[in-house]
N, C-alpha and C positions, 0 to 999 in steps of 0.2 A: 603134249607140247603146248606151251603158252607163249603168246607174243603180245606186245604192247601195240594197241591200235592208235591211241591218242592220249595226250597228256595236256591238261590245261593248267598252267601255273597260277592263274588268278583264282579259279574256283577250286583248285587242289583236287581236280577230278581226273581219274585215269580209267581208260577203257581197255580191256584185255580180251583176246580171242583165245579160247581153250579148245583144243582137239580132244574129244573124249575117246576112250578105248573102243566104244561100240560104233564108231564111225560118225557120230553126231558131233556137234560143236556147241559151245556155250559162250555167250558174250557177257562179260562181267564188268560192271561199272563200280569203281570205288571212289569215295570222296572223303578226304581228310577234313574233319569238322572241328578240330581243336580250337581254331581261331573263332569260329562261329559261337562255340560254347563259351569261350572266354568273353567275347563281346556281349553275349546274352547275360552272363553273370554281372558284368559291369552295369548294363542297363537296368537289370533287376535291382541291384544295390542302389542305383540312383533314383529309383522310383519313389515318389512321395504320394501317399494316399491322399486323395482329395485335391490333387494339383490341378485338375481340370475344372473344379468348381469356380464359377465366376469368370472364367476365361472364355469369351465368346469366339476366339480365334482357333481354339483347339477342338475340332469337331471329331477327330479320329484319334484313337489311342493305339499305339503299337503294342501288340500283346505277345507276339512270338516271332522268332526268326528260325526258319526251317531250311536246311540245306536243299538245294535244287533236286538232287537225286532222290532224297527222301520225300520231298513234296510230290514229285511225279509218281512215286510208288504209292503214296497215300491217295493221290487223286484217282489212280486206277482202282484202288481198293474201296474208297468211300464215294467217289464222284467229285465233281467240281462244286465247291462250297458257295460260289458267288450267287447263283440263282436257283439253288436247289435246297429247299428247307430240310429234306431228309438227310442229305449229305452234310448240311451244316450241323445237324444234331450229332452225327458221327464224328465230325471234326471237333466239335466242342467237347465231346466225351474224351476223345484222344488227348486234346490239349490240357484238359483238367485232370487227367490221370497223373498220379504222383511220379510214375516212372518216366514221364515225358516232361517233367518240370524244368529241365535244363534248356528246353527250347523256349520257355516263357521269358518275356522281357519286362514284365511288370507284375504288380501285386493283384490280388483278387482272383476271381474266376470268370471265365468267359460265359 
């Protein structure tokens, strides 16, 4: 048996409770990411190489947009990238993988 626990219309995230045949249960989270991928494609198409050169006000460049549920899964797998050099290497490898190019929002590599 399966039942819906929660639905967030803004993040397009749904959480389900599944009763398994062996007496255990599974909690599943689904997130629809079509809008995120479409926005990433638009940002990637708008990216201009060298646009940060000479602009002292642009200190950070947006390189990727990752849905929340995937971000949490990757954080558990790789660790928090903010203050962990080893985790940052794993994140960089994941983002530069051609299979994950749809999450990138600009050109170049990280």
